[in-house]
C-alpha positions as CSV (number, residue, x, y, z in Angstrom):
1,X,62.0,47.6,77.1
2,X,62.8,50.6,79.3
3,X,64.0,53.6,77.2
4,X,64.2,56.5,79.8
5,X,64.8,56.3,83.5
6,X,64.1,59.1,86.0
7,X,66.1,58.7,89.2
8,X,64.1,60.1,92.1
9,X,67.2,60.9,94.1
10,X,70.4,62.9,94.1
11,X,74.1,62.7,94.5
12,X,76.1,59.5,94.4
13,X,73.3,57.0,93.9
14,X,71.8,59.1,91.1
15,X,75.2,59.2,89.4
16,X,75.6,55.4,90.0
17,X,72.3,54.6,88.3
18,X,73.0,56.9,85.4
19,X,76.3,55.1,84.8
20,X,74.6,51.8,84.3
21,X,71.8,53.3,82.2
22,X,74.4,54.9,79.9
23,X,76.1,51.6,79.4
24,X,72.8,50.0,78.5
25,X,71.7,52.8,76.1
26,X,69.0,54.1,78.3
27,X,68.3,57.8,78.5
28,X,68.4,59.4,82.0
29,X,66.4,62.2,83.7
30,X,67.5,63.9,86.9
31,X,65.4,65.8,89.4
32,X,67.2,68.6,91.4
33,X,66.5,71.0,94.1
34,X,67.6,74.6,93.8
35,X,70.6,73.8,95.9
36,X,71.5,71.0,93.4
37,X,71.0,73.0,90.2
38,X,74.7,72.6,89.3
39,X,75.3,69.2,91.1
40,X,77.1,66.4,89.3
41,X,73.9,64.2,89.0
42,X,72.1,67.2,87.4
43,X,74.9,67.7,84.9
44,X,75.3,64.0,84.0
45,X,71.7,63.3,83.1
46,X,70.3,63.7,79.6
47,X,67.5,65.9,81.0
48,X,66.8,67.5,84.4
49,X,63.7,68.8,86.1
50,X,63.7,71.4,88.8
51,X,62.0,70.7,92.2
52,X,61.5,74.2,93.7
53,X,63.2,74.7,97.1
54,X,66.2,73.3,98.8
55,X,65.2,71.2,101.8
56,X,64.3,67.5,101.4
57,X,60.7,68.2,102.5
58,X,60.3,70.7,99.7
59,X,61.9,68.6,97.0
60,X,63.1,65.0,97.1
61,X,60.3,64.0,99.5
62,X,57.6,65.4,97.2
63,X,56.4,62.3,95.4
64,X,53.7,64.1,93.4
65,X,56.3,66.5,91.9
66,X,58.6,63.7,91.0
67,X,55.9,61.7,89.2
68,X,54.9,64.9,87.4
69,X,58.6,65.5,86.4
70,X,58.9,61.9,85.0
71,X,55.8,62.4,82.8
72,X,56.9,65.8,81.6
73,X,60.4,64.5,80.7
74,X,59.1,61.5,78.8
75,X,60.5,58.9,81.2
76,X,58.9,55.5,81.2
77,X,60.5,54.2,84.4
78,X,61.5,55.5,87.9
79,X,64.4,54.3,90.0
80,X,64.1,55.5,93.6
81,X,67.8,55.1,94.7
82,X,68.1,54.8,98.5
83,X,66.8,57.1,101.2
84,X,64.1,59.7,100.6
85,X,61.1,58.0,99.0
86,X,62.8,54.7,98.2
87,X,60.8,52.8,100.8
88,X,57.5,54.7,100.4
89,X,54.7,52.4,99.2
90,X,52.4,55.4,98.3
91,X,55.1,56.8,96.1
92,X,55.5,53.5,94.3
93,X,51.8,53.3,93.8
94,X,51.8,56.9,92.4
95,X,54.5,55.9,89.9
96,X,52.5,52.8,88.8
97,X,49.3,54.8,88.6
98,X,51.0,57.2,86.1
99,X,51.6,54.2,83.8
100,X,55.3,54.3,84.6
101,X,57.5,51.3,85.4
102,X,58.6,51.1,89.1
103,X,62.2,49.8,89.4
104,X,61.6,48.3,92.9
105,X,59.5,45.8,94.8
106,X,55.7,45.8,94.7
107,X,54.1,48.5,96.9
108,X,52.5,45.7,99.0
109,X,56.0,44.3,99.8
110,X,57.3,47.7,100.7
111,X,54.3,48.3,103.0
112,X,54.9,44.9,104.7
113,X,58.7,45.3,105.2
114,X,59.6,49.0,104.9
115,X,58.0,49.8,108.2
116,X,60.3,48.1,110.8
117,X,57.3,47.6,113.2
118,X,55.2,45.8,110.6
119,X,58.3,43.8,109.4
120,X,58.9,42.5,113.0
121,X,55.3,41.5,113.3
122,X,55.5,39.6,110.0
123,X,58.6,37.8,111.3
124,X,56.9,37.1,114.7
125,X,59.1,39.5,116.7
126,X,57.4,41.8,119.2
127,X,58.6,45.4,119.9
128,X,58.7,47.0,123.3
129,X,55.5,48.9,124.0
130,X,56.4,49.8,127.6
131,X,60.0,50.2,128.7
132,X,61.2,49.5,132.2
133,X,64.6,49.7,133.9
134,X,64.9,46.0,133.3
135,X,64.7,46.5,129.5
136,X,67.7,48.9,129.3
137,X,69.6,49.5,127.2
138,X,67.1,50.0,124.4
139,X,67.3,51.3,120.9
140,X,64.8,53.9,119.5
141,X,64.4,53.5,115.7
142,X,62.5,55.2,112.9
143,X,59.9,52.9,111.5
144,X,60.5,54.2,108.0
145,X,63.9,54.7,106.2
146,X,67.3,53.9,107.5
147,X,70.8,55.3,107.4
148,X,71.0,55.8,111.2
149,X,68.5,58.6,111.1
150,X,65.9,58.7,113.9
151,X,68.0,56.2,115.9
152,X,69.0,56.6,119.5
153,X,70.5,54.3,122.2
154,X,68.9,54.9,125.6
155,X,70.7,53.7,128.7
156,X,68.9,55.8,131.3
157,X,65.1,55.6,131.6
158,X,65.0,59.4,132.4
159,X,66.4,60.1,128.9
160,X,63.8,58.1,127.0
161,X,61.2,60.8,126.4
162,X,63.8,63.3,125.1
163,X,65.3,60.7,122.8
164,X,61.9,59.7,121.4
165,X,61.2,63.4,120.6
166,X,64.6,63.8,118.9
167,X,64.2,60.6,117.0
168,X,60.7,61.6,115.7
169,X,61.9,65.0,114.6
170,X,64.9,63.5,112.8
171,X,62.8,60.8,111.1
172,X,60.2,63.3,110.0
173,X,62.9,65.5,108.5
174,X,64.6,62.6,106.6
175,X,61.7,60.4,105.6
176,X,58.5,62.5,106.0
177,X,57.3,59.9,108.6
178,X,57.8,60.5,112.3
179,X,56.8,57.0,113.5
180,X,59.4,55.4,115.8
181,X,59.6,52.2,117.9
182,X,61.7,50.7,120.7
183,X,63.6,47.4,120.7
184,X,66.2,45.8,122.9
185,X,69.8,46.9,122.2
186,X,72.3,44.1,121.9
187,X,75.6,45.0,123.4
188,X,78.7,43.8,121.5
189,X,76.8,42.6,118.5
190,X,77.8,42.5,114.9
191,X,75.7,44.0,112.1
192,X,75.5,41.4,109.3
193,X,73.1,41.5,106.3
194,X,72.2,39.5,103.3
195,X,71.7,40.9,99.8
196,X,68.8,39.3,98.0
197,X,67.5,39.7,94.4
198,X,64.2,38.3,93.2
199,X,62.5,38.3,89.8
200,X,58.9,38.1,88.8
201,X,59.1,34.4,88.0
202,X,59.7,33.0,91.5
203,X,63.5,33.0,91.6
204,X,65.1,34.5,94.7
205,X,68.9,34.9,94.9
206,X,70.8,35.1,98.2
207,X,74.0,37.0,97.3
208,X,76.1,36.3,100.3
209,X,76.7,38.3,103.6
210,X,78.0,41.7,104.3
211,X,79.4,42.9,107.6
212,X,78.5,46.5,108.5
213,X,79.5,46.6,112.1
214,X,81.7,49.8,112.0
215,X,79.1,52.5,112.4
216,X,78.8,56.0,113.7
217,X,75.5,57.2,115.0
218,X,74.1,53.9,113.8
219,X,75.1,54.8,110.2
220,X,77.5,52.5,108.4
221,X,81.0,53.6,107.8
222,X,82.9,50.5,106.6
223,X,81.3,47.5,105.0
224,X,82.7,44.3,103.6
225,X,81.6,41.1,101.8
226,X,81.6,38.3,102.8
227,X,81.2,38.9,106.5
228,X,84.3,37.5,108.1
229,X,84.3,35.0,111.0
230,X,80.9,33.5,110.4
231,X,80.6,29.7,110.5
232,X,79.4,28.1,107.3
233,X,76.2,27.0,109.2
234,X,75.4,30.5,110.4
235,X,76.0,32.0,107.0
236,X,73.7,29.4,105.4
237,X,71.1,30.1,108.1
238,X,71.1,33.8,107.4
239,X,70.8,33.2,103.6
240,X,67.8,30.9,104.2
241,X,66.1,33.4,106.6
242,X,66.6,36.2,104.0
243,X,65.0,34.1,101.2
244,X,62.2,33.2,103.6
245,X,61.5,36.9,104.3
246,X,61.5,37.7,100.6
247,X,59.1,34.9,99.7
248,X,56.8,35.9,102.6
249,X,56.0,39.2,100.9
250,X,56.3,38.0,97.2
251,X,59.3,40.2,96.9
252,X,60.7,41.5,93.5
253,X,63.9,43.3,92.8
254,X,66.9,44.1,95.1
255,X,66.6,44.1,98.9
256,X,68.6,43.5,102.0
257,X,67.7,41.6,105.1
258,X,69.6,42.8,108.2
259,X,70.5,40.9,111.4
260,X,72.3,41.6,114.6
261,X,74.7,38.7,115.6
262,X,75.0,38.5,119.3
263,X,78.4,37.5,121.0
264,X,77.0,34.0,121.4
265,X,76.5,33.8,117.6
266,X,72.7,34.0,117.6
267,X,71.0,35.9,114.8
268,X,68.4,38.5,115.6
269,X,66.3,39.9,112.8
270,X,66.5,43.6,112.5
271,X,64.7,44.7,109.4
272,X,64.4,44.3,105.6
273,X,65.4,47.2,103.5
274,X,63.2,47.2,100.3
275,X,65.7,49.0,98.1
276,X,69.3,49.0,96.9
277,X,71.8,49.6,99.8
278,X,74.6,52.2,99.9
279,X,77.0,49.2,100.3
280,X,75.9,47.3,97.3
281,X,79.2,47.7,95.4
282,X,81.0,45.1,97.7
283,X,78.5,42.5,96.6
284,X,78.9,43.5,93.0
285,X,82.7,43.1,93.3
286,X,82.5,39.7,94.9
287,X,79.9,38.3,92.6
288,X,81.0,40.1,89.4
289,X,77.6,41.6,88.7
290,X,75.9,44.9,88.2
291,X,72.9,45.1,90.6
292,X,71.4,48.2,89.0
293,X,71.5,46.4,85.6
294,X,69.8,43.4,87.2
295,X,67.2,45.7,88.8
296,X,66.4,47.0,85.4
297,X,66.2,43.5,84.0
298,X,63.8,42.4,86.7
299,X,61.6,45.5,86.2
300,X,61.4,44.6,82.5
301,X,60.0,41.2,83.4
302,X,63.1,39.2,82.5
303,X,64.0,36.1,84.5
304,X,67.1,35.6,86.6
305,X,69.3,32.5,86.1
306,X,68.3,29.7,88.4
307,X,71.4,30.2,90.5
308,X,73.5,33.3,91.2
309,X,77.2,33.5,90.1
310,X,79.8,32.1,92.4
311,X,81.5,34.6,94.7
312,X,85.2,35.4,94.2
313,X,87.5,37.1,96.7
314,X,86.8,39.8,99.2
315,X,85.6,43.4,98.9
316,X,85.6,46.3,101.4
317,X,84.0,49.7,101.1
318,X,84.7,52.9,103.1
319,X,82.4,55.8,103.1
320,X,84.2,59.1,102.9
321,X,82.3,61.8,104.8
322,X,82.8,65.6,105.0
323,X,82.8,65.5,108.8
324,X,85.1,65.8,111.8
325,X,85.0,62.6,113.9
326,X,87.1,64.3,116.6
327,X,84.4,66.9,117.3
328,X,81.3,64.6,117.6
329,X,81.2,63.9,113.9
330,X,80.4,67.5,113.0
331,X,79.4,67.9,109.3
332,X,81.6,70.1,107.2
333,X,80.8,72.4,104.3
334,X,82.7,74.3,101.7
335,X,84.4,73.8,98.3
336,X,85.7,70.4,97.3
337,X,88.7,71.6,95.4
338,X,90.0,68.1,94.4
339,X,89.1,64.5,94.9
340,X,91.1,61.7,93.4
341,X,92.1,58.1,94.4
342,X,94.8,55.9,93.0
343,X,94.1,53.4,90.2
344,X,92.9,50.0,91.2
345,X,90.0,50.9,93.5
346,X,86.5,51.9,92.6
347,X,85.2,55.5,93.4
348,X,81.5,56.1,93.6
349,X,80.8,59.8,94.1
350,X,78.2,62.6,93.5
351,X,80.8,65.3,93.5
352,X,83.6,66.5,91.2
353,X,86.4,69.1,91.6
354,X,85.1,72.5,92.4
355,X,81.7,71.4,93.7
356,X,80.2,72.9,96.9
357,X,79.3,70.8,99.9
358,X,76.1,72.2,101.3
359,X,74.1,71.9,104.5
360,X,70.8,70.3,103.2
361,X,71.9,66.7,102.6
362,X,74.0,63.8,103.8
363,X,77.7,64.7,104.2
364,X,78.9,61.6,102.3
365,X,81.4,62.6,99.6
366,X,82.2,59.2,98.1
367,X,82.5,55.5,98.6
368,X,85.9,53.9,97.9
369,X,85.8,50.1,97.2
370,X,88.7,47.6,97.0
371,X,88.4,44.0,95.8
372,X,91.2,41.4,96.1
373,X,91.6,37.6,96.4
374,X,91.8,37.7,100.2
375,X,90.5,40.0,103.0
376,X,94.0,40.9,104.1
377,X,94.9,42.0,100.6
378,X,91.6,44.0,100.2
379,X,92.3,45.7,103.6
380,X,95.8,46.7,102.6
381,X,94.7,47.9,99.1
382,X,91.8,50.1,100.5
383,X,93.9,51.6,103.3
384,X,96.7,52.4,101.0
385,X,94.4,54.0,98.4
386,X,92.7,56.2,101.0
387,X,96.1,57.1,102.5
388,X,97.3,58.2,99.0
389,X,94.1,59.9,97.9
390,X,94.0,63.6,97.1
391,X,91.3,65.2,99.1
392,X,91.4,69.0,99.1
393,X,88.4,70.7,100.7
394,X,86.4,70.4,103.9
395,X,87.6,68.2,106.8
396,X,86.9,64.5,106.2
397,X,87.0,61.2,108.0
398,X,89.9,60.0,105.9
399,X,92.3,59.5,108.8
400,X,89.6,57.6,110.8
401,X,89.0,55.3,107.8
402,X,92.7,54.5,107.4
403,X,93.3,54.0,111.1
404,X,90.2,51.8,111.3
405,X,91.3,49.6,108.4
406,X,94.7,49.1,110.1
407,X,93.4,48.6,113.6
408,X,94.2,45.1,115.1
409,X,90.6,44.6,116.2
410,X,89.4,45.1,112.7
411,X,92.2,43.3,110.8
412,X,91.6,40.2,113.0
413,X,87.8,40.5,112.5
414,X,87.0,40.9,116.2
415,X,85.0,44.2,115.7
416,X,81.4,44.9,116.7
417,X,79.0,47.8,116.6
418,X,80.7,49.4,119.7
419,X,84.1,49.7,117.8
420,X,84.0,53.5,117.6
421,X,82.7,53.9,121.2
422,X,85.8,52.1,122.4
423,X,88.5,53.4,120.0
424,X,87.4,56.8,118.6
425,X,90.1,59.0,120.4
426,X,92.9,56.8,119.1
427,X,91.5,56.5,115.6
428,X,91.0,60.3,115.2
429,X,94.5,61.1,116.6
430,X,96.7,62.4,113.8
431,X,100.4,63.0,113.8
432,X,100.8,65.7,111.2
433,X,104.0,65.6,109.1
434,X,106.4,68.0,110.9
435,X,108.0,69.0,107.6
436,X,104.7,70.0,105.9
437,X,104.9,73.7,107.0
438,X,108.4,74.0,105.6
439,X,107.3,72.4,102.3
440,X,104.3,74.8,102.2
441,X,106.5,77.9,102.9
442,X,109.1,76.9,100.2
443,X,106.3,76.3,97.6
444,X,104.8,79.7,98.5
445,X,108.1,81.5,98.2
446,X,108.7,80.0,94.8
447,X,105.2,80.9,93.6
448,X,105.7,84.5,94.7
449,X,109.2,84.8,93.2
450,X,109.4,87.8,90.9
451,X,111.3,85.8,88.3
452,X,109.0,82.8,88.1
453,X,110.7,81.0,90.9
454,X,114.4,81.5,90.2
455,X,116.2,81.6,93.6
456,X,118.4,84.6,94.1
457,X,122.1,83.7,94.1
458,X,122.8,86.1,97.0
459,X,122.5,85.6,100.8
460,X,119.3,86.9,102.3
461,X,117.9,87.7,105.7
462,X,116.1,84.8,107.5
463,X,112.5,84.4,106.4
464,X,109.6,83.6,108.6
465,X,106.2,82.1,107.8
466,X,103.4,80.9,110.2
467,X,100.9,78.1,109.6
468,X,98.1,76.5,111.6
469,X,98.3,72.7,111.5
470,X,96.2,70.2,113.5
471,X,95.1,73.0,115.9
472,X,98.6,74.3,116.6
473,X,100.6,77.1,115.3
474,X,103.9,76.4,113.6
475,X,106.7,78.9,112.6
476,X,109.0,78.1,109.7
477,X,112.4,79.7,109.4
478,X,114.5,79.5,106.3
479,X,117.0,81.6,104.2
480,X,118.6,81.9,100.9
481,X,122.3,81.2,100.7
482,X,124.8,81.1,97.8
483,X,124.4,77.3,97.8
484,X,120.6,77.3,97.9
485,X,118.0,77.2,100.6
486,X,118.7,76.2,104.2
487,X,116.0,75.5,106.7
488,X,116.3,74.0,110.2
489,X,119.0,71.6,109.1
490,X,117.0,70.2,106.2
491,X,118.5,70.2,102.7
492,X,116.2,71.5,100.0
493,X,116.7,69.2,97.0
494,X,114.0,70.8,94.8
495,X,111.2,73.3,95.3
496,X,108.6,74.8,93.0
497,X,105.0,76.0,93.4
498,X,103.6,72.5,93.4
499,X,106.3,70.1,94.5
500,X,109.0,70.2,97.1
501,X,111.7,67.6,97.8
502,X,113.6,67.6,101.1
503,X,116.4,65.5,102.3
504,X,115.8,64.6,106.0
505,X,118.4,62.4,107.8
506,X,119.8,61.3,104.4
507,X,116.4,60.3,103.0
508,X,114.7,62.3,100.2
509,X,111.0,62.9,100.9
510,X,108.6,64.3,98.3
511,X,105.8,66.7,99.1
512,X,102.9,67.6,96.7
513,X,101.7,71.1,97.5
514,X,98.4,72.8,96.4
515,X,97.2,76.2,97.5
516,X,93.6,77.6,97.2
517,X,92.9,81.2,97.9
518,X,95.3,83.1,100.1
519,X,95.5,80.7,103.0
520,X,94.4,77.2,102.4
521,X,97.3,74.8,101.8
522,X,97.4,71.1,101.3
523,X,100.7,69.2,101.6
524,X,100.3,65.5,100.8
525,X,97.6,64.5,103.3
526,X,98.2,67.4,105.6
527,X,96.0,70.5,105.7
528,X,97.4,73.8,106.8
529,X,96.2,77.4,107.0
530,X,98.6,80.2,106.3
531,X,98.6,82.8,109.1
532,X,99.5,86.5,108.9
533,X,103.1,87.2,110.0
534,X,101.8,89.1,113.0
535,X,98.7,87.8,114.8
536,X,95.6,90.1,115.2
537,X,95.5,91.1,118.9
538,X,91.8,92.0,118.6
539,X,90.7,88.5,117.5
540,X,89.5,87.3,120.9
541,X,86.3,85.7,122.1
542,X,84.7,86.1,125.4
543,X,85.1,83.1,127.7
544,X,82.1,80.8,127.5
545,X,81.4,81.7,123.9
546,X,79.4,79.1,121.9
547,X,80.1,79.1,118.1
548,X,78.1,77.2,115.5
549,X,80.2,74.1,114.6
550,X,78.5,73.9,111.2
551,X,76.0,75.9,109.2
552,X,72.5,74.9,109.9
553,X,69.0,75.7,111.2
554,X,68.1,76.2,114.9
555,X,65.3,73.6,115.2
556,X,64.9,73.6,119.0
557,X,65.7,75.8,121.9
558,X,65.8,74.6,125.5
559,X,62.6,75.3,127.3
560,X,62.7,78.7,129.2
561,X,66.1,79.6,127.9
562,X,66.5,83.4,128.0
563,X,69.3,85.8,128.7
564,X,70.1,85.8,132.4
565,X,69.2,82.2,132.9
566,X,71.5,80.0,135.0
567,X,72.8,76.9,133.2
568,X,75.0,74.0,134.1
569,X,77.9,72.7,132.2
570,X,76.8,70.1,129.6
571,X,73.2,71.1,129.7
572,X,71.6,71.2,126.2
573,X,70.8,74.8,125.1
574,X,70.1,74.6,121.3
575,X,69.7,72.0,118.6
576,X,71.0,72.6,115.1
577,X,69.9,70.6,112.1
578,X,72.4,70.2,109.3
579,X,72.7,67.5,106.7
580,X,69.6,65.7,107.9
581,X,71.0,65.2,111.4
582,X,70.3,67.0,114.7
583,X,73.3,68.3,116.6
584,X,73.0,69.3,120.3
585,X,74.8,72.5,121.5
586,X,75.5,72.3,125.2
587,X,76.7,74.8,127.8
588,X,80.5,74.8,128.0
589,X,80.6,75.8,131.6
590,X,78.3,76.4,134.6
591,X,77.2,80.0,134.7
592,X,74.8,82.7,133.5
593,X,73.6,83.1,129.9
594,X,74.6,86.6,129.0
595,X,74.1,86.5,125.2
596,X,71.6,84.5,123.1
597,X,71.8,85.3,119.3
598,X,70.1,82.1,118.1
599,X,66.4,81.7,117.9
600,X,64.0,79.0,116.7
601,X,64.2,78.8,112.9
602,X,67.3,80.9,112.5
603,X,69.8,80.0,109.8
604,X,73.4,80.2,111.1
605,X,76.7,80.0,109.5
606,X,79.7,78.0,110.7
607,X,81.6,80.0,113.4
608,X,78.6,82.3,114.1
609,X,78.2,83.3,117.8
610,X,75.2,81.5,119.2
611,X,75.4,82.3,122.9
612,X,77.7,83.2,125.7
613,X,77.7,81.6,129.1
614,X,79.6,83.7,131.7
615,X,81.3,81.3,134.1
616,X,80.3,81.5,137.8
């Protein structure tokens, strides 16, 4: 029997595995980078071992350090989570060589399937060794790992070399393996996968389908089970293919076989992920199981039942990211002051109130999962929960998720992997509550009241407060009268430092207000920044200024780029790496480069001046 598990991972998945271990009476060990010393997964574990450094290459990709940590902490088993070394056969062998239990498939199965190139060979599917115009569009993919990293769609042959270089760099950073390959890109396809679970006694379960078509940068955003709109015949075919793939490599444990379903309903094998998937909770909800507990059971040599449980209902998961979809999915950093969702949905997260969102790792804050008897009910439940969630901190993709779940193309199950390419501007458009600034101003006035918030019973001069909201400046005018507060024709029913009730057109509306520091204000789901009463006339930037959209490291500079160089609008100048993804910084206008502050290897903070292009 397993007594102590070390999770060779961090964040949400480490916390998820710890939860099951705690329920089963199994001790837990965390490993942590210096950046994660106070992270939630470090705090939740019974013991924790430091991995010196902060980048993945220094820490979570150092298999020898993790095995050493497991032995030192007295663990007898290692769970790899997902990402990092979860699909690294050499790491699995190192764990077994240290007389530890590996909670995953045999190294030989990982070797056969974890490399997408070898998996395709095993399934009899050739990759493209020489790309011509007739092959376009094509997809460049990392041979190891997943999560959309090291993946690029190429539509112009002239772009292929640059995209191969970028994909190799990103794959090396994320997985420690820069091997990439090229395959045809299916336009208008749906990403559908099958969860499998196999024991050491020859039983293989197929646990239904999942649709993961809503993706950004080839990384899944919304997933659901079962995949809607499949014929019974196609669903059965996918299950049989998944079992065949598992048996072909004598698979053990949890894994996922992924397919692309073309518009004519043909299944194209993509890959097999030899690990637990981020989206595993939707399968757990539909089948009423704990996949981590079953992984542990299989690792202990226990048999599965001959048949899996029967599925019930529909489950949908949304990934909440600290990123701004409206600005090319830019990752966001800062303090997560508050994260809470309504009762009735599942929240899987690696953060808690007050935690810092850093630059070194994936920007996913949490997964929110809803389960209901029907797909329509699950959609409504999840969209409502996200809409009502309290999220105080960096910009997130919350609005995108809610709008996606309510979009007609998604509600009618006619989505495909190009969903965000077609609809992103509409999905990121937000109409902020026009009364949020007033609610913020009234709450602030109450909080600053000399007498603990008692309104003065004498008339006063009109008051003015300024807020930035959704990129625009808003002025709020209000005044005290003998009968209370008046403001732009709105009646103030109640106001204190945390709650304001306004009567608008005869309807009372409630606003929950939270303030952090001197200027960050959250009113329901609206974020505002309090501005000084009089703007600073010196706060101006030169035209053509390029500011860092996120903190990160300059990993590439355009060849020959020096001060005085002529550049054209849209030309790439710099590449920043943040949260394991590369972000291209392009010239805003055609002109001459007059300032270049960023150099290769430089660490930059959000808002830092990188360069200035003087328009010509």
